[in-house]
C-alpha positions in Angstrom: 172.8 118.2 96.7 169.7 117.9 98.8 166.3 117.9 97.1 163.9 120.5 98.5 166.5 122.8 100.0 168.4 125.8 98.9 171.4 125.0 96.7 174.4 127.2 95.9 175.8 126.5 92.5 178.7 128.6 91.2 177.8 131.5 93.7 174.1 131.5 92.7 171.4 130.7 95.2 168.7 128.3 93.7 165.5 128.0 95.8 163.4 124.8 95.3 160.1 123.8 96.9 159.3 120.3 98.0 157.7 118.1 95.4 155.8 115.7 97.6 153.0 114.6 95.2 153.2 112.8 91.9 151.9 113.8 88.5 150.8 111.9 85.5 153.5 110.4 83.4 155.3 113.1 81.4 153.6 112.3 78.1 155.1 115.2 76.4 153.8 117.1 73.4 155.7 119.2 70.9 155.0 122.9 71.4 156.1 125.7 69.1 157.9 127.6 71.9 161.6 127.9 70.9 164.3 128.1 73.6 165.5 131.7 73.4 169.0 130.5 73.9 169.3 127.5 71.6 166.6 128.5 69.2 165.4 124.8 69.2 161.9 123.5 69.9 161.5 121.9 73.3 159.5 118.9 74.5 157.4 120.1 77.4 154.8 118.4 79.6 151.0 119.1 79.3 150.9 121.0 82.6 154.3 122.6 82.6 154.6 126.4 82.7 155.6 128.5 79.7 158.0 131.3 80.3 157.9 134.7 78.7 160.8 137.2 78.7 159.8 140.5 80.1 160.5 143.6 77.9 163.5 142.0 76.1 165.7 142.5 79.2 166.9 139.0 79.1 167.8 139.1 75.4 169.6 142.4 75.9 171.7 141.0 78.7 172.4 137.8 76.8 173.3 139.8 73.6 175.7 142.0 75.7 177.3 138.9 77.1 177.7 137.4 73.7 179.0 140.7 72.3 181.6 140.9 75.0 182.7 137.3 74.5 182.5 137.2 70.8 185.3 136.7 68.3 187.6 139.7 67.8 185.9 141.9 70.4 187.8 144.0 72.8 187.1 146.1 75.8 188.1 149.7 76.5 188.8 148.6 80.0 191.3 146.1 79.0 191.2 142.3 79.0 191.1 140.1 82.1 192.7 140.6 85.3 196.1 142.3 84.7 194.8 144.1 81.6 196.3 141.6 79.1 194.9 141.0 75.6 191.7 138.9 75.5 191.9 135.5 74.0 189.3 135.2 71.2 189.1 131.4 71.3 188.7 131.5 75.1 186.0 134.1 74.9 184.1 132.0 72.4 184.3 129.0 74.6 183.1 131.0 77.6 180.2 132.3 75.5 179.2 128.9 74.5 179.2 127.8 78.2 177.2 130.9 79.1 174.6 130.0 76.5 174.5 126.4 77.8 174.0 127.7 81.4 171.2 130.0 80.3 169.5 127.1 78.5 169.9 124.9 81.6 168.5 127.7 83.8 165.5 127.8 81.5 165.0 124.1 81.8 165.5 124.2 85.5 162.9 127.0 86.1 160.5 125.2 83.8 160.9 121.9 85.7 160.6 123.6 89.1 157.2 125.1 88.2 156.2 121.8 86.6 157.1 120.0 89.8 155.0 122.4 91.8 151.9 122.6 89.6 151.5 119.1 88.4 151.7 117.3 91.8 149.3 119.8 93.2 146.7 118.9 90.6 147.4 115.3 91.1 147.0 115.6 94.9 143.5 117.1 94.3 142.6 114.2 92.0 143.9 111.7 94.5 141.8 113.4 97.3 138.7 113.3 95.2 139.4 109.6 94.4 139.6 108.8 98.1 136.2 110.5 98.6 134.7 108.6 95.7 136.1 105.3 97.1 134.6 106.1 100.5 131.2 107.0 99.0 131.3 103.8 96.9 132.2 101.8 99.9 129.2 103.3 101.8 126.8 102.5 98.9 128.3 99.0 98.8 127.6 98.5 102.5 124.0 99.6 102.1 123.4 97.2 99.2 125.1 94.4 101.1 122.8 95.2 104.1 119.7 95.0 101.9 120.9 91.8 100.4 121.5 90.2 103.8 118.1 91.4 105.0 116.3 89.9 102.0 118.2 86.6 102.5 117.2 86.6 106.1 113.6 87.1 105.2 113.5 84.2 102.8 113.8 81.4 105.4 111.2 83.1 107.6 108.8 83.2 104.6 109.5 79.6 103.9 108.8 78.6 107.5 105.6 80.7 107.5 104.5 79.0 104.3 105.0 75.6 105.8 103.0 76.7 108.9 100.2 77.9 106.6 100.1 74.6 104.9 99.9 72.9 108.3 97.1 75.2 109.4 95.3 74.6 106.1 95.5 70.8 106.5 94.3 71.1 110.1 91.4 73.3 109.0 90.5 70.8 106.3 90.4 68.0 109.0 88.2 70.2 111.2 85.8 70.7 108.3 85.6 67.0 107.6 85.0 66.2 111.3 82.2 68.8 111.4 80.6 67.4 108.2 80.9 63.8 109.6 79.1 64.9 112.8 76.4 66.5 110.9 76.0 63.4 108.7 75.7 61.3 111.9 73.1 63.8 113.2 71.2 63.5 109.9 71.0 59.7 110.3 69.8 60.1 113.8 67.0 62.5 112.7 66.1 60.0 110.0 65.7 57.3 112.6 63.7 59.7 114.8 61.4 60.5 111.8 60.9 56.7 111.3 59.9 56.2 114.9 57.6 59.2 114.7 56.0 57.8 111.6 55.4 54.5 113.5 53.8 56.4 116.4 51.6 58.2 113.9 50.3 54.9 112.8 49.5 53.9 116.4 47.8 57.2 117.0 45.6 56.9 113.9 44.7 53.4 114.9 43.6 54.5 118.4 42.2 58.0 117.7 41.7 58.3 114.0 43.2 61.2 112.1 42.2 63.8 114.7 39.3 65.3 112.7 36.7 64.1 115.2 36.5 64.4 118.9 35.7 60.8 119.6 36.8 59.3 122.8 39.3 56.5 123.0 41.1 54.5 125.6 44.1 56.3 127.0 46.4 53.4 126.3 47.1 54.4 122.7 47.9 58.0 123.7 49.8 57.4 126.9 53.1 57.2 125.1 52.7 60.7 123.9 51.9 62.1 127.3 54.9 60.3 128.8 57.1 61.7 126.1 55.9 65.3 126.6 55.6 65.1 130.4 52.0 66.2 130.3 49.4 65.6 132.9 46.4 63.4 132.2 43.5 65.0 130.4 39.8 64.3 130.6 38.8 61.3 128.6 37.0 63.3 126.0 40.2 65.3 125.3 42.7 62.5 125.2 42.8 62.0 121.4 42.9 65.8 120.8 45.8 66.1 123.2 47.5 63.1 121.7 47.3 64.7 118.3 48.7 67.9 119.9 51.6 66.0 121.4 52.3 64.3 118.1 52.2 67.7 116.3 54.7 69.1 118.9 57.0 66.1 118.3 56.7 66.6 114.5 57.2 70.3 114.8 60.4 69.8 116.9 61.7 67.3 114.4 61.1 69.8 111.6 62.9 72.5 113.6 65.8 70.1 114.2 66.0 69.4 110.4 65.8 73.1 109.6 68.6 73.8 112.1 70.7 71.0 110.8 70.3 72.2 107.2 71.2 75.7 108.4 74.2 74.3 110.2 75.3 72.3 107.2 75.0 75.4 105.0 77.0 77.4 107.6 79.6 74.7 107.8 79.9 74.5 104.0 80.2 78.3 103.8 82.7 78.4 106.6 84.8 75.6 105.0 84.6 77.3 101.6 85.6 80.5 103.3 88.5 78.7 105.0 89.6 77.3 101.7 89.5 80.8 100.1 91.3 82.3 103.1 94.1 79.7 103.1 94.4 80.0 99.3 94.7 83.7 99.7 97.3 83.2 102.4 99.2 80.8 100.2 99.1 83.1 97.2 100.2 86.0 99.4 103.1 84.0 100.8 104.0 82.8 97.4 104.0 86.3 96.0 106.0 87.4 99.1 108.6 84.7 98.4 108.8 85.8 94.7 109.2 89.4 95.8 112.0 88.4 98.2 113.7 86.4 95.5 113.4 89.2 93.1 114.7 91.6 95.7 117.7 89.2 96.3 118.3 89.1 92.5 118.2 92.9 92.2 120.3 93.4 95.3 122.9 90.8 94.1 123.2 92.6 90.8 123.5 96.0 92.6 126.1 94.4 94.8 128.0 93.1 91.8 127.9 96.5 90.1 128.7 98.4 93.3 131.7 96.0 94.0 133.0 96.6 90.4 132.6 100.3 90.8 134.3 100.4 94.2 137.2 98.3 92.9 137.5 100.4 89.8 137.6 103.6 91.9 140.0 102.1 94.3 142.3 101.0 91.5 142.3 104.6 90.2 143.2 105.8 93.6 146.0 103.3 93.8 147.2 104.4 90.4 147.2 108.0 91.4 149.1 107.2 94.6 151.7 105.2 92.6 151.9 108.0 90.0 152.5 110.5 92.8 155.5 108.5 93.9 156.7 108.1 90.3 156.5 111.8 89.6 158.2 112.7 92.9 161.0 110.4 91.9 161.2 111.7 88.4 161.3 115.3 89.7 164.1 114.5 92.1 166.1 112.8 89.4 165.5 115.4 86.7 166.1 118.4 89.0 169.2 116.7 90.4 170.4 116.1 86.8 169.8 119.7 85.8 171.5 121.0 88.9 174.4 118.8 88.2 174.6 120.0 84.6 174.5 123.6 85.7 177.2 122.9 88.3 179.4 121.3 85.7 178.9 124.1 83.2 179.7 126.7 85.8 182.8 124.8 86.8 183.9 124.5 83.2 183.2 128.2 82.6 185.2 129.2 85.7 188.1 127.0 84.7 188.1 128.5 81.2 188.1 132.0 82.5 191.1 131.3 84.7 192.8 129.6 81.8 192.6 132.7 79.7 193.4 135.0 82.6 190.0 136.6 83.1 187.9 137.0 86.1 185.4 134.3 86.7 181.8 135.1 85.4 179.3 135.4 88.2 175.6 134.7 87.4 173.0 137.0 88.9 171.0 136.2 92.0 167.2 136.6 91.9 164.3 136.9 94.4 161.5 134.3 94.8 158.7 134.2 92.3 155.7 136.6 92.9 152.5 135.2 91.5 149.8 137.3 90.0 146.1 136.3 90.4 144.8 133.7 87.9 143.1 135.3 84.9 140.0 133.1 85.6 138.6 131.2 88.6 137.9 128.0 86.7 138.1 126.4 83.3 141.8 127.1 82.7 143.6 130.4 82.7 147.1 131.8 83.2 149.0 133.7 85.8 152.3 135.7 85.6 155.3 134.8 87.6 157.8 137.6 88.2 161.0 138.1 90.2 163.7 140.7 90.6 167.5 140.7 90.3 169.1 140.9 93.7 172.8 140.7 92.6 173.5 141.5 88.9 175.6 139.2 86.8 179.2 140.2 86.4 182.1 139.3 84.1 179.7 138.0 81.4 177.7 135.8 83.8 174.1 134.9 82.8 170.8 135.5 84.6 167.8 133.3 85.1 164.4 134.2 83.6 162.6 137.0 85.5 159.1 136.4 84.1 157.1 133.2 83.4 153.5 132.5 82.5 151.9 129.6 84.3 148.6 127.7 83.6 146.2 127.9 86.5 142.6 127.1 87.6 142.5 124.1 85.4 139.6 122.5 87.3 136.2 122.5 85.6 133.9 125.3 86.4 131.1 124.5 88.9 128.2 122.9 87.1 125.1 121.8 89.1 123.8 118.3 88.6 120.5 118.0 86.8 118.1 115.1 87.1 115.2 113.6 85.2 111.7 113.6 86.8 110.9 110.8 89.2 109.4 107.7 87.8 106.1 106.4 89.1 106.1 104.5 92.3 106.6 100.7 91.9 104.1 98.2 93.2 104.2 97.6 96.9 106.6 94.7 97.8 104.0 93.3 100.3 100.2 93.2 100.5 100.3 93.7 104.3 102.6 93.8 107.3 104.6 96.5 105.7 106.3 96.7 102.4 108.0 99.4 100.4 107.7 101.2 97.0 110.5 102.6 95.0 110.9 105.3 92.4 113.9 106.3 90.4 115.4 109.1 88.4 118.4 109.5 86.1 121.3 112.0 85.9 120.9 114.2 82.8 123.9 116.5 83.6 126.9 115.4 85.7 128.0 117.8 88.3 131.4 119.5 87.8 133.7 121.3 90.2 132.0 122.6 93.2 128.5 122.2 91.6 125.5 121.0 93.5 125.8 117.2 93.8 123.1 114.9 92.4 121.6 113.5 95.5 119.6 110.3 95.7 118.7 108.5 92.5 116.4 106.1 94.3 113.6 107.0 96.7 111.5 104.6 98.8 108.5 104.9 101.1 106.6 102.4 103.2 103.3 100.9 102.0 100.6 98.5 103.1 101.6 98.9 106.7 98.3 97.3 107.9 98.8 94.0 109.7 97.9 90.9 107.8 96.4 89.6 111.0 94.8 92.2 113.2 92.0 92.4 115.8 89.2 94.9 115.2 89.6 98.4 116.6 86.7 99.7 118.6 85.4 103.3 118.6 84.7 105.5 121.6 82.0 104.8 124.1 78.6 106.2 123.2 76.6 108.4 125.5 74.4 106.7 128.1 71.0 105.9 126.7 67.7 107.1 128.2 66.6 104.9 131.1 64.5 102.0 129.8 61.9 102.4 132.6 60.5 105.6 134.1 60.5 103.9 137.6 60.8 100.6 139.5 64.3 100.1 138.2 65.3 100.5 134.6 68.6 100.2 132.7 70.9 102.6 130.9 73.4 101.4 128.4 76.3 102.6 126.4 78.2 100.8 123.7 81.2 100.8 121.4 80.9 100.2 117.7 83.6 98.7 115.5 85.7 101.5 114.0 87.9 99.2 111.9 87.0 95.6 111.2 89.4 92.7 112.0 91.8 91.6 109.3 92.5 88.0 108.4 91.6 85.8 111.3 91.8 88.7 113.8 89.3 88.7 116.7 86.5 91.1 117.4 84.5 90.8 120.7 80.8 90.2 120.3 78.4 93.2 120.5 77.1 92.2 123.9 80.5 91.5 125.5 81.6 93.6 128.4 84.2 95.5 126.4 81.5 96.7 124.0 78.4 97.0 126.1 77.9 98.1 129.7 74.7 98.7 131.6 73.8 100.5 134.8 70.6 100.7 136.8 68.5 103.8 136.8 65.1 105.2 138.0 65.1 102.9 141.1 62.1 104.6 142.7 59.0 102.4 142.9 56.3 102.8 140.3 52.6 103.3 141.2 51.2 99.7 141.1 48.8 99.2 138.3 45.2 98.5 139.2 42.3 97.2 137.2 41.5 100.9 136.5 45.1 101.9 135.5 45.5 103.3 132.0 48.4 104.5 129.8 48.4 108.3 129.7 50.4 108.6 126.5 52.4 106.3 124.3 53.8 106.6 120.8 54.1 103.1 119.5 52.6 100.5 117.2 52.1 97.3 119.0 51.3 93.7 117.8 49.8 91.3 120.3 50.8 87.8 119.2 48.7 85.0 120.9 49.7 81.3 121.1 46.6 79.3 120.1 48.3 75.9 119.8 47.0 72.7 121.2 48.8 73.0 124.6 47.1 76.3 125.4 43.5 75.0 125.7 40.3 76.9 125.2 40.2 78.5 128.6 43.7 80.0 128.5 43.2 81.2 125.0 40.1 83.0 126.1 42.1 84.6 129.0 44.7 85.7 126.5 42.0 87.3 124.4 40.5 89.1 127.5 44.0 90.5 128.4 44.5 91.8 124.9 41.1 93.4 125.0 41.9 95.1 128.3 45.1 96.5 126.9 43.4 97.8 123.9 41.0 99.7 126.1 43.7 101.0 128.4 46.1 102.3 125.7 45.3 105.7 124.3 44.6 104.4 120.8 44.9 107.1 118.1 46.0 106.9 114.5 48.6 109.6 115.1 49.7 108.2 118.5 49.3 104.5 119.1 47.8 101.5 117.1 47.5 97.8 118.0 47.2 94.7 115.9 46.4 91.0 116.8 47.6 87.8 115.4 47.7 84.1 116.5 50.2 81.3 115.9 50.2 77.6 116.1 51.2 75.5 113.1 50.4 78.5 111.0 50.3 82.3 111.7 46.9 84.0 111.4 46.2 87.7 111.1 43.1 88.6 113.2 43.3 92.4 113.2 45.6 94.7 111.3 47.0 97.8 113.0 44.0 99.9 114.2 43.1 102.6 116.7 39.6 101.3 117.1 39.4 99.4 120.4 35.8 98.3 119.9 36.6 96.8 116.5 39.5 94.9 118.1 37.2 93.4 120.8 34.8 92.2 118.1 37.8 90.6 116.2 38.9 88.8 119.4 35.4 87.4 120.0 34.8 86.2 116.5 38.2 85.2 115.1 40.6 84.2 117.9 40.1 80.4 117.7 41.9 77.5 119.3 43.9 76.1 116.5 45.3 73.0 118.2 48.6 71.5 116.9 52.2 72.6 117.7 53.3 76.2 118.3 55.6 77.6 115.6 56.6 81.0 117.1 58.9 81.9 114.2 55.9 82.0 111.8 54.0 84.3 114.2 57.0 86.7 114.6 57.5 86.8 110.8 53.8 87.9 110.5 54.3 90.6 113.2 57.4 91.9 111.4 55.3 92.2 108.2 52.6 94.2 110.0 55.1 96.6 111.6 57.2 97.0 108.4 54.1 98.2 106.5 52.9 100.6 109.2 53.3 104.4 108.9 55.3 105.2 112.0 56.2 108.7 111.1 54.5 112.1 111.1 53.8 111.9 114.8 52.7 115.2 116.4 55.5 116.9 118.3 55.6 116.3 122.1 57.7 118.1 124.7 61.1 116.7 125.4 60.2 115.7 128.9 57.3 113.7 127.7 59.4 112.0 125.1 62.1 111.1 127.7 59.4 109.6 130.0 58.4 107.4 127.1 62.0 106.1 126.7 62.3 108.0 123.4 64.5 110.9 122.5 63.1 113.9 120.7 65.4 114.2 117.7 64.2 117.7 116.9 61.8 119.4 119.4 60.4 121.6 116.6 59.9 118.9 114.1 56.8 116.7 113.7 58.8 113.9 112.1 59.4 111.6 115.1 59.8 107.8 114.8 57.2 105.8 116.7 58.4 102.8 118.7 57.5 99.3 117.5 56.7 96.5 120.0 55.6 92.8 119.8 54.0 91.3 122.9 53.8 87.5 122.8 51.4 85.5 125.0 52.4 81.8 125.3 52.9 78.8 127.7 56.4 78.4 126.4 55.9 75.1 124.5 57.6 76.2 121.3 58.3 73.7 118.6 60.6 75.8 116.3 63.2 77.1 118.7 65.8 77.5 116.0 63.5 79.1 113.5 62.1 81.4 116.2 65.5 82.6 117.3 66.5 83.4 113.7 63.4 85.6 113.1 63.8 87.2 116.6 67.3 88.3 115.8 66.2 89.9 112.6 63.4 91.8 114.4 65.7 93.1 117.1 68.2 94.3 114.5 65.3 96.3 113.0 64.7 98.0 116.3 61.5 96.1 117.2 61.1 95.4 120.9 60.1 91.8 121.8 58.2 91.2 125.1 57.1 87.8 126.3 54.3 86.9 128.7 54.9 83.3 129.8 52.1 81.5 131.6 52.0 78.3 133.6 55.1 76.1 133.9 56.9 78.1 131.2 59.4 79.5 133.7 60.7 76.0 134.4 61.7 75.6 130.7 62.5 79.2 129.9 66.1 78.8 128.7 65.0 79.6 125.2 63.4 83.0 125.8 66.5 85.0 126.9 67.6 84.3 123.3 64.3 85.6 122.0 63.5 88.7 124.1 65.0 92.2 123.7 67.5 93.5 126.2 67.4 94.1 129.1 66.1 90.5 129.4 64.6 91.0 132.9 62.5 93.9 131.6 61.1 92.0 128.6 60.1 88.6 130.0 57.1 88.4 132.4 56.3 85.2 134.2 52.8 84.3 135.3 53.2 81.0 137.3 49.6 79.8 137.4 47.4 79.1 134.5 44.3 79.1 136.8 45.4 82.5 138.3 45.8 84.0 134.8 42.5 82.6 133.6 40.7 83.8 136.8 41.8 87.5 136.7 42.6 88.8 133.2 42.2 92.4 134.3 45.0 92.1 136.8 47.2 90.3 134.3 46.6 93.1 131.9 47.8 95.6 134.5 51.1 93.7 134.9 51.7 93.8 131.1 50.7 97.5 131.1 53.5 98.2 133.7 56.1 96.8 131.3 54.9 98.4 128.2 53.6 101.9 129.2 55.9 104.7 130.4 53.1 107.0 131.5 51.0 104.8 133.8 48.0 106.6 135.3 45.4 105.6 137.9 
């Protein structure tokens, strides 16, 4: 007998399908479905098919067979072949064999259906198990990848932390070096102060305290002139000039001390900032390492769980595969046994029929099963199996069942997965350079059948993608500014502001660098040269004239400064709503001579009566601070509206041509010989004024050009338009009106006459 092929037993064709997949072990259960032949209860498997007799046809045929073969029965047709009398004992024996064959047929059909249905279900389970193993293996690979990534990041983080510690140590060394240099400079300034105190004693011995104008030999003051590089003065001015020289030295020493204190303060702040920065970097790196270690721990646990789950699912797959083989073997063995039993019973029945002289019983032949649709599509239903008799049974032969009922659609009905709401996002895994956040959700209802699967239970997103170290980002270029001069060559400029500041120790180019500020020449046509009669047609500005009245200026140059200021006051169109001027002087102190005024005559009177030679050193920073105070307190708004062309000629822009609320310009014009004792302090105040939008113009007289390295740091930009050089003191003193015209050319945008 060959399993899976058609077998002819006792003249009956039995058709069997191939059982190529296994089923679960035949853990049988007792079922109250009696065998219609034996009347006994049968042990049947969970998924085997139950059979139902259709319309009592099978019982009728079986009863007829039993009646014909029963004890004492006879036939009108006669007995067996030859028409002899029937043997009652033989008929009973044949009847018993027929009943046994019918029972065997029942068991055979039941087993055939079981070997079809059970392996099919098991094959689906095995296929699903393979899919689950593949999915679990994919998840395992992802978890392993995350773990390897985290493990790779840890050494990098450790190396970076070591580098940070090295940088921190190097920064600390730099701070100590800077502090040591400043301490050395402080000792040098102390020695310089001691020498200056000694010179002060010599000066007092030769010239007194400077309160009188007594003459003295030049021997005692010569050292001061040599130190300052000054020319010899008339004998009656030697002591006064010596005191001036000493005051300059003393002023420069004070400025150096002020600068050193500021440098020390800046150094301390910078070092403290470095400490805070490196501590922040250390804390960040430490947190980063903790986050990586936590990520490794979580990933390791996930890997452990994923490995267990994968192994468990693979074990189930292997068990299903092994069970398939076991069920296939069991089916082959049991079907072979049943077929053998049927063959033996048919053989015994044939032999008994021949023994009693009857024709051999022939069992019926039937068609293949026809299946009806399942009663339900899922959740467990039944279907009917029916077949027809092709060749009826003869001579008391039996027939196989013509109807069976089979379980079907046992898979669960589709049930979509349902999930909980997402949790809140976790903290970012990194403070900068890119991290990630996670959120999770749980399965509240498992999917069944072909229901919608659950999807991802973990969602992540990037966060803190900004760089820990990043240079600043610059904005777009501004429009070109209005030309700074109406003629004779001015400058236009455009700039780029910082759109995003640097991060960490990132670099940002200075505001006056080429990548942030560009200039181009404009209005190159020559201006009409100012004459002694030239005036300013219109100007909208408040202007402070700041005059150096220190000891190095001398009475004659101071009077020339006053004459130039007076000329400018008369040539500007002074008006409370248009232009106002103020006058102040500076030496060791700053003195207000005239507040902002539109009264030119009152200004002349103040110049004649209050502009005094103060002697001593020149502290420009104090004068600039006084000018800042005057301009900060001025009312520079509510200026009458002017045409846009006029405003452009003045270097201003009309913000709203129909509005009277236009901001007046603010300018400080400084007259000095350039001998400044507080270079550091003056630069500090000048930077503040420029940031406030106050224009700083310097008129340098005498040899100031030779030592003018300081003034480019003090003047507004463009530098060449805001520094005027007057080489000769005598020339300046001799012709103040012409000198005023030159200043007028730089400060007036509507020169007339």
